[in-house]
N, C-alpha and C positions, 0 to 999 in steps of 0.2 A: 561310177556304174555305167555300164553300156546297156542296161535294160531300157527297152524302149519307152516304157511308160513312167519312169521316174526311179526313185531310190527306195527299194522295198526294205532297207534297213533304218529308215528314218522314224517309224513309229516307236515312241517311247511310252509304254504303258504301265499298269499297276505293277508293283512288286509281289510276285507270286508268293503264296504262303502266308499273307497278311489279310486280316479282315478289313473290309471297306463297305462304305454305304453307297447303294446306287438308288436312283430316283426314278419315279414314273416319267416316261418319255425321254430318258437317257438313250443316246444313240452310242453303240459300242461297235468297234471293229475288233474281230479276232483274227490275227494273221497267222497262218500256218505256212511252213515249208513243207511240200509234199514231194517225195521222191519216189521212184519206181512206179509213177503214175502212167496213164495210156500213152501209147506213141503219138496219138492225135487227139484233139478236142473237137468232137461233134456237138451239136447243139443240145443233144440229150444229156451230155456230160454235166452241164450246168444243173439239170434237174437232179441227177445223182447227187451232187454236191449239195444242193439245195435239201434233199431228203436226209442227207447225212448230217447236216449242221445241227438240227435240234439235239441230236444225240450228244454232241460235244458240248453245246451251250447248257443243256439241262443238267450238267454236272454241278453246276453252281448257281443257276437260276431257275426259278419255278415258273414264271410267266412272262412270255416275250413274243415278239412279232419277228419273223425273219424278213427283212426288207431288201436284201441284196446278196448276190454272190459275184465275185470277180475272180478271175483266173488269169495269172500272168506267166507265160511261158518263160523259162530261164535258158540261156545258152551255155554250153560248156565253156569254162574259163572264168565264168563270173564267181564272185564270192558274195554270199548273203549271210550277214550276221556271223562272220567268221567260218561259214561253211563252204568249201569249194564245191563248185557244180561241175561234176566230171561227165566226160563223154558217155553218152548211152544211159545217163541216170534218169532221163524223162523226168526233169524237175520243174516244179511250177510253185508259184506264191498263190495261195488260195486265202481270200479275204471272205470272211463271214460278217455281214452287217445286220445287226438286229436292234430293235427298239424294245426297252423294258416297258411292261404295262402295268407294273406295280412296284412300290418301294420294297427294297429288299436290302439285307445285309449279306455279303457274300465272302467266302474265304476261297480264293482262287487257287485251285491245284492245276498247274500246267501238265503234269503227268496224267491226271484223270482226263482232261480234255484231249490230250494226244492218243491215249489209248482207245477212248470212245469214238474219236473221229476216224482213226485209222481202221477199226474194225467195221465201222458204217460204210466207209468208202470202198473197202474191199467186198463188202456184201452187195454193193451196187455196181461193181464192175470197174470202179476208177483205179486200175491198176495195170501194170505191165502184164502181158500173157506168162502165167506160170509163177508169178511173184506176188507178195502183198505190198501195198504202199507202206512207206514210213512217213511219220508226221512229227514236226517239231513246232510247237507253239512259240512263235517269235514275239508276239506282242498281244496285249489285250488292253484296248484304249478306249477311253470315253472321248467321243468326238464333240467338242464344244466350239462355239464362236470364238473363244479365246486361243484354242490351240490349232484347229484346223477349220478356219471359217468357211472356206468354199465347200469343203465336205460336209460341214454341219448343215448348211443351208440346203445342199442337194439332198442328203439322205432324209433329213427331217420332213421333207415334203412327200416322201414317197409312201404308198400304201403298203400294208403288210402282204407278203405273198403267201404266207402260212403262220398259223397261230399256235402257240404252245401254252398249255395250262397244267398245272402240277397234276400228275396222275393220269394224263390224257395224252393220246398219240397227237401229233402235229396234224392239223387240219388245213387244207388248202382254202385260200380265200378267193372271193369273186374276181379280185385284181388279177390273181395268178391265172384263174380259167380263162379270163378274157385275153389275157396276154398269150396264154398257150394256144388259143384258137387263132389269134392274128399275129403272133410272133412280135408282139409290141409292148415289151416290157419297159422301154425307154431307158435302157441301160442299167436296170436293175439287175439283169444278168448279163454280164460283159467281160470283155478281155481288158486287162489293165490292173491298176491298183485302186482300191476304194478310197485311198486319201487324196487321189488326183482325179476327181470326177470330170474335169474338163478334157481328159485325154481317154475316157473309156470308149471302147468300141462295142456297141452291143450285139448280140447274137442273132438279132433279126436282119441285120445287114447280110444280103445275099452272099457276098464275097467271104463272109466270115463264118458261114455255117460249119465248114470244116477246114481249119487252118493246114499249113503244111505239117506232115507227120514228123517224127523224130524228135519232138519237143520244141520244134521251131515256132515262131510267132505267126499271127495271121498275116495273110498277104492280100493285096487288092486283085489277085488273079482269079481265074476260073476255080471255083471249088473243086475240091477232090473228094472222090468216093473210095473209102478204104474197105477193101474186100476182106472177108473173114480170113484169118491167118496173116494179115498185115499187109498184104500187096495193095499198092495204091495206084490208081490210074486216073486219067482225066475224067471229069464228070460226063456221064454218058448222055448223049443226045437222044432225042426221040427215035431217030433213025437207027441209031446204034442199037437201042433197046429192042427194036423190031428185028435186027439181024440176029442178035443173040437170041431171041425168041425162036427163030427158025432153026438156028444150029445147035443151041445148047440142050443138053438133056434136061428135061424138066424146064425148058426155056422160058415159058409163061411166068412160072413162079420166081425164077431167078430175076427177070425183067421187072417184076412187080416189087420185089424186095429191094433191088438195086434203086428203083424210081422212089421208093419210100424212104431209103436211106438218104438219097440226095435231097429230098425236100425237108428232112430233119424231123 
């Protein structure tokens, strides 16, 4: 595999369609292949996925905490779980990491998770212009000290970012609010694969606020600002914003929105 962060096909999870018992404080990674996603990943897209995640997880679990979201851009020519990644497919591996807060018996339906997650992502804008994203649930895996010791140690110590209880909408936690204000989630929202915590690159890193568009991975270069309609230019400097403010129609509003987008 040429994926920068590791092998996204290595997770081996539960067999879908069979009943299984889950316990309080179990850490679970739910891995999706998402195609026809956005042409670039801005920091707000992690929150779109975080908002969409409970819709998928709640198909089979009643009470849980979302503790992380990771997004791994895929390059054309790669193959993930037998699926070839084509040019222009805007493909990503999206990992949802959650902690169960009660003992439950679950019968995992891959189709239910896929349909729910796809709809929630589309509603939030995690899609290519004019199309809906497609989702394929690759694995749902309990992360333990026996099968993924590094990931188990990493995720078990992280506070919940949102809490879900049966019959209630997901509610943000104090940890998420503090992180949003300071952009300091500590890799709970990150580029990479959740089962390789040592390689995760969190979105609070300035150079990773907006990676290269077109499905490419993050780079350590100047962040890019994506215009409405998909045109991408170098991040504007303060002087450039002032120039735009003079010459552009509605220049002040344009500059203000560009500055907000750059800051994430």
